[in-house]
C-alpha positions in Angstrom: -22.8 -66.1 -5.8 -24.2 -66.0 -2.3 -23.5 -69.2 -0.3 -24.8 -70.0 3.2 -23.5 -72.9 5.3 -25.2 -73.8 8.6 -23.7 -75.7 11.5 -24.2 -76.3 15.2 -27.4 -78.4 15.2 -27.7 -81.5 17.3 -29.7 -83.3 19.9 -30.4 -81.8 23.3 -32.8 -82.3 26.2 -35.6 -79.9 26.8 -34.4 -76.9 28.7 -30.9 -77.1 27.1 -29.2 -74.8 24.7 -27.7 -74.8 21.2 -25.9 -72.2 19.1 -26.4 -72.3 15.4 -23.9 -70.7 13.0 -24.3 -69.6 9.4 -21.2 -68.8 7.4 -21.9 -66.5 4.5 -19.9 -65.7 1.4 -20.4 -63.9 -1.9 -22.4 -61.0 -0.5 -23.0 -58.1 -2.8 -26.0 -56.5 -1.2 -25.7 -53.1 0.6 -29.0 -53.6 2.4 -30.3 -57.0 3.3 -32.0 -59.2 5.8 -30.6 -62.4 7.1 -32.1 -64.9 9.4 -33.3 -68.3 10.5 -36.3 -70.3 9.4 -37.3 -73.8 10.5 -39.3 -76.7 9.2 -40.7 -79.6 11.2 -41.8 -82.8 9.4 -45.3 -82.3 7.9 -45.3 -78.6 8.6 -44.6 -75.5 6.5 -41.4 -73.6 6.8 -41.7 -70.8 9.3 -39.6 -67.9 10.2 -37.8 -67.9 13.6 -35.6 -64.8 13.7 -34.4 -62.1 11.3 -31.8 -59.4 11.4 -31.7 -56.3 9.2 -28.3 -54.9 8.0 -27.4 -51.4 8.9 -29.1 -50.8 12.2 -29.1 -54.4 13.1 -32.8 -54.5 14.0 -33.9 -58.0 15.1 -37.3 -59.6 14.7 -38.5 -62.8 16.5 -41.4 -65.1 16.1 -43.6 -65.1 19.2 -42.8 -68.8 19.8 -39.1 -68.1 20.4 -39.2 -64.5 21.8 -37.2 -64.3 25.0 -35.5 -67.7 24.4 -33.6 -67.2 21.1 -31.1 -64.5 20.2 -29.9 -63.6 16.7 -26.6 -61.9 16.2 -23.9 -61.3 13.6 -20.2 -60.6 13.7 -18.7 -57.2 12.8 -17.4 -58.5 9.5 -21.0 -59.7 8.8 -19.9 -63.0 7.4 -21.3 -65.2 10.2 -24.8 -65.2 11.6 -25.6 -66.9 14.9 -28.8 -68.1 16.6 -28.4 -68.7 20.3 -31.2 -71.0 21.4 -31.9 -71.3 25.1 -34.7 -73.1 27.1 -35.3 -75.4 24.2 -38.6 -77.2 23.9 -39.6 -80.3 22.1 -41.6 -78.2 19.7 -38.4 -76.5 18.6 -37.4 -79.7 16.9 -37.0 -79.0 13.2 -34.5 -78.5 10.4 -33.2 -75.0 10.7 -32.2 -73.0 7.7 -30.3 -69.8 7.2 -31.6 -67.4 4.6 -30.9 -64.0 3.2 -32.0 -61.5 0.6 -31.9 -57.8 -0.4 -34.3 -55.3 1.1 -34.9 -51.5 0.8 -32.9 -49.7 3.5 -35.0 -49.4 6.7 -37.8 -51.7 5.6 -39.0 -54.5 7.8 -37.5 -58.0 7.1 -39.9 -60.3 5.3 -41.1 -63.3 7.2 -42.3 -65.2 4.1 -39.7 -67.7 3.0 -40.5 -67.0 -0.6 -39.2 -63.4 -0.3 -35.6 -64.4 0.5 -33.8 -65.9 -2.5 -30.7 -67.4 -0.9 -30.8 -70.5 1.4 -28.4 -72.8 3.2 -28.8 -76.6 3.3 -30.1 -76.6 6.9 -29.0 -78.1 10.2 -31.1 -80.5 12.3 -32.1 -79.6 15.8 -33.8 -82.3 17.9 -35.1 -81.6 21.4 -36.1 -84.5 23.5 -38.5 -84.1 26.5 
């Protein structure tokens, strides 16, 4: 059974940085996407950054491109999200998610297409 546990959230002032971690276990997929979504109060869950297994292709939402970096360790059991130049609009609960994909296919940005989720970690950015 796939389990995802996020950590690293917290409160930071605008312009600051945070690094989120997602510890994964129970993986059985040979080809998968893994990434980060966020949900602010009263808003829909949206994708932030995704990474495809194999070639490690990364995808970023326009709102975070150039500020956030997704990475994964060689053993592929920990996923990180380095968040720099944080803005107040980045305030949200951040979730780690993963699911299988066909090799070489683009990672899905719709939350409904990834079956496994963590419990989330809160990020609060004050201006």
